[in-house]
N, C-alpha and C positions, 0 to 999 in steps of 0.2 A: 597506366591505366589503361587496362586492358578493353575492348569495347565489347557490349555485351552484342553478340549474333542471334539475329531473327530471322525466320523464313517467310518471304511475300507467301501472298494467297496462290504464283507459280510456282512455287514449291523452290525458287530461287533463294540464296541465302542473302541478308539484306545487315548491313551493318548496323549496327543500330545507336544505342548512349555506351559513353562509358559503364567502366564498372570501378568502382570508386573501392579501393580496401579498407577498413577500418584501420584506424590508428588514433591515440593518443594524442591530445594537442594541449600543449602547455603544463603538461606535468609528467613525470616518467612512470611507466606502471610497472608495476613490482613483479619482476620472473620468477619463476621456480627453478629450479638447479638444472634442469632441462628448457629452458630458458621460454618456456610456457607460461604466459598468464597466470600468476598465481591466486590459487583461492585460499580461502581464509573461511574454517567452519567452524572450529573453535571461539569463542569470547577469551579474549585476554583476559589474566585474573586481573581484578582491581576490588577497592572494598564496597561487599554490597549494599546496596540500596538501603533505607530503613523500614524494615517492615512495618506494612499497612495493612489496615484493613480491610482493601479489596486484593489483599494478596490470601485472604482466609476465608476458608470453608464458612456456612452457615454456624456448623457446630463448632467451630476454630474459634468465630467470634462470640457466641455464646459463652465457652469455656473462658475466654480473655477477659469479660466484664465481670465472671463469676472469681474470676482470678483477684479479681481487684474487688473484691467485698461486694458486689451490687449483684441484683438477681436477674436470672438468664433473661427477662424480659427486655433488658435497658441493649441489648446486642439491635433487637429489631430498631430501637426508636435512633441508634446511633447510624443504624445503618439506612434511615428512612431522612433522617438530617443527608447524608453524607449524597444516597444514591437517587432521593427522590428533590431534595431542597439542591443539591449537590453545594452543600456548604460543610466546609471545617469549620466553621469560625466557634468557642466555645459561646461567644454571648449572642450565638441564633439559638441557642440549645436548651431554652428556657423550660422544658420537661424535664428535662436532666438535673438533680441534687445542685444545687449551685457550687456545693463546695466540693464536688470531685470534676465538676467540667471541666478545666483547665487542663488536668491531670488526665484524664481522657482524651482530650482534643492529640494532647499533645504524644500523649502514648500509644492511642489506636491512628489516629489519623496525622502526621508527620509529615513538613511540606515534602513534595515530590518534584514538583517542578517552579522554577523562578522565571517569571514573563521577562526575558531581558528586550525584548524587540518584540514591535507589530509593525508590518506595514498590511494596507488599506489599498484596494484597488478606488479609481477615483469613481465608481458606482458606489462602490460601498457594499456589493456583493462579494465580494472574497476579503477575509482577511489570514494572512499567514503573521503564524506564530514563534517565534525560536524563545526557546525553554532551554534554561541551563540546570541540569542533577542534579545531584547531592555533590559528585566526586567533580563536577566542572564539563563535563562532557555536555553538547550541546548536539540538541535534535528539533526539529521544525514538525510544524502539524498546521493543516488547509485546511479553511472551515469557508465553505460553501453554496450562499442561497441559489437555486434552483428552482422553478416554478412548481408547486406541490413537493417539493423534498429539500432538507439539508443535510447534506454531505459533509462528511469530516474526512479525510486524510491523513491519517496518522503513523507513528514513526514505531519502527518495533524494534530496531538496531539505533544505537548511535552510531553510524559511519555504517560503513556496508563492508565484506569480504569478498563479495562474488566479481568486481574486479572491472565492469564492464566499460571499455576503454571511451564511450560516449555518456556515460553517467556523471554528476557532479558528485551526487554521494558517493562514489565508491573511490573519491582519487585520494581518498585520506585514510585510506581502508578500513577495518572495522575496531572501534575502538573499544565497545563490547555491547553485548544483550542487554535489553531495557526487562525492569522486572513489570508482573502481571499486571500490577497498579501502576505503575508506570507508566504504563498503554491507558490502562482504564484514568488515567487525570487527567491522561489528553480530553476525553468525552467529556467529565464531569466540568474543566475549566471553557472547553466550548461551551457547553450547555449553561453556563455561572453567567458567559458572555452573550450569551445569546436572550437568556434573562434581565438582563441588563439593556438591553436593546441595542447593543455593540455592534451588532452584523446590520448595515444595510441592505438594499435590492429589492425591498418587500414589492410586489407589484402590486396595481389596484387589483382589491377581489380574491387576490390569496389569503388562504386561511389559514394558513399552515402553520403549526404550533410550533412554536422558537422551542424547539428541542434537535437534539441531530438525527434525523430517523436513518440515516446511510454513513456507513462507516466502509473506506475502501483502504486496506493493507496497504497501499503503494507508496508511502512516505521513506522515509529512512531507512532501509535496511532489505535485507531478505527475508520474508515472514514467517516460513517453514526451515532458515536455518537456527530459529529460536521457540522448536517447535511447542515445546511446554508449558512456555511462558504465553506463550500465543493464546494454544488453548484454553487455560486459564481464564486470559483475560475475555477470551469467545464466549466463555461460559457466566463467566461475570455480566457479559454485556447484556445476554441473551436473557438470564434469570431475572423471575418476574419484580416489579417495586415490591416491597422496598428494599429485597434483598441480591438486586440487582440494579443494569438501568430500562429493565423492558424491554429490549430491542426487538425486534426480528430476523433472525438468523439468514431470514432470506436476503435482507438490505447489508448485510456486511458480504464482504467481496475480501478474500485474500487470494493473495497474487503473490505469483511464483516465478523465475526466470527457468527452473524447470528441477527441483530437487527431485527428483520421481518416488525413492522409497518413504519421505515425507508425503508427496501426492497421495501414494496407495492407505499410508497409514491417516490421514485425513479422511479418505472417502471412504472409512471405516470407524468415523466418531459418531454417527449417528445426529450432528448436527449440519441441517442443509443449509450450509453458506453457500455462495456462489463461487465459484471458482475460474481463476483465471490465470492463464498462462501465459508470460510476455516471452513473446516464440520471437518474432523480428527477422526469423531468416527461416524458410522452408528445406533449406538444403546446408546440408553437414559443412559446405567447405567455406562458407561464409558464416554460418551461425559458430561453427568453430573460433573465429576470431572476435564475433560479433559480443556472445555470451559464452563466457572462456568457461563457465560449467559444461556444457556442451562439448567440452572433452571428456566428461565421466559421463553425462547423460543425453544421448543422439536424439533428434530431432523425431524420430520415430518413436523411440522409447517415451521419448515426455506428452506425444501425443496419445500414444498407448494408454499411458495412466490417464491422461485428462479423458480419454473414450469411458478409460474403468471406473472414473470418478463419476461419471452420468449413469455406467451403468447400476452403479449401483447407489444412489441419490436420487436419479430423476430428474439433478437440476441440470439445467442447458450449465457446458463451460461456453465462458469467451476468450478467444486468442487475441490479446493483444501484439498491436503491432506497429512500431513506429517506423514513421514514411521516411526515405532517407536520400535525399535526392542524390540519382546514380549509383546508389549503395545496396541497397534492396527494394526499389520500388521497380523493378524491370517488369514488362507484360508476362514472361515467359516464369519469374518467381509470383506472380498472382495465379496463374494457373497452375502453376505447383503445388502450392500451397491449397487451393481448391481441390485438385485431386487427391491429395493424403488427406483431406478431411474427410470429403467423400467414400473414398475409401474405408473409410471405418463407420460410416454409415449417415443416414439422413437423420436432421431434425435436432443435432445431438449439441450442436454447436451457435456458436455467434463472432462472428469475428470484428473485432474493433480497430481498424486503422489509426494512429492518431499521427496529426503532422508533426514532425519533430520542431521543438522548440530552434526556432532559428539563432544563431552565431552567424556575424556578417564576416568573409571572410573564408567563414571555417570549410574544412568537409561535412561537419554536422549540419545540416541545414536541410529542413525540410524540403521535401518534393515541390517541384511546380503544381499550380491547381488541377492544371490538364493530366498532368501525369496521374495525379492522385484520383481525378476522375476516373479514369482510366483501371487501373487497379481494383478500385470499388465494382466496378461496370463489369468485368470479369468474373470478379467473386461472387456478386450479386447473381450473375446469368449461369453458374454454375448450380444454384440453388443453394446457397448458402446466403441465412440473414447477416447486412454487413452495414456496420454504426460510423460512419468517421466520425471522432469524438472530437467536442469542446476542449480545444486546450485553456483552460479556463487559468490566470493565475498567470500568464506570461508577464504582464507588466511590473509585476512585482515577485519577477522569477520563484514563483510558486508553482509552476507549471511540473508535470511530470518530468524527471530527469534533471530539474533543477535546485534541486534541494540540496547544500553545499552546507550550511548549518555556521555560515562565517560572522565572528560578532567584531564585522567592521563599524 
């Protein structure tokens, strides 16, 4: 455990806090033939989920109902039930012919998510859902009420192939990519729970509508490794009701550990989602160990792509940075991060330090409060907006890096 060396104001060298190296704890990290952490980009071959209404374009939906011998306008009615009333129950589709309701629901709106379990915080403002997919794969999503908004953290893959040693999701590797409809159905299910009054925590005077207003792709999986289905889901989320969920693209955050070609592709989509780069270290020496994909695309390449996203979209980029005690929270790293961001201009980025969710006795534990304050202060003093993020859901293992989808 090498000590960090700092420079005193008088120019002499001072020994400061130690440098802890990343290491997987309680599990064996998969390595490639060269002994480096293995990366898994391709989805394993498994049975495809059933085709669902949310997988289809508006034109494809109309073609489907015509195939069933119904007039094209019935497609809009089906969309209204699913995307506006959040139901796939044929008994509630009273504007459709009674003789075909069951067939329509079974063929066009097959069940995708089966709720296995839910956990709720004591004050009721956060629910973690465990879902079973058609093939038995397990995924989680987390629903959170904040003043003035309701946020859903969604999963885009069952498991994850990025193999980061600190993340519970990556321990089992990638099971498979989720379909666009499986991604969207998490939002529909959350809206259904909200409409039923199942999320508590509403403060007096809060008139937030009971529907999901914000999406963060920070659940299970690396969203940009499932690019086409991610973008199909996003397009459905932002499509006006009844053809989609009618959400604002600006309230949808797509997070990545740094798949540079996909970041550049996202910048050209013309959909102004919020982009977040999970950086966690500004130096390649540490990030190579902390975020294995850094062996493909280095810190500067990821930051250049993030800056390009800002230039093409005008949308300010978020830098996510989990603060880990004695590993990546040293003052010089705050200074280096600020330097690298400012070298690429001003006003294009916002930094979100996140206290790591602590595990007693582990090397993976949150920075001390004073260290976090100093880290934030240094970035703030460099003129970069910085907000220490709330770690909502820790008590139900629903916070960042804790989603493991265990069916215990």
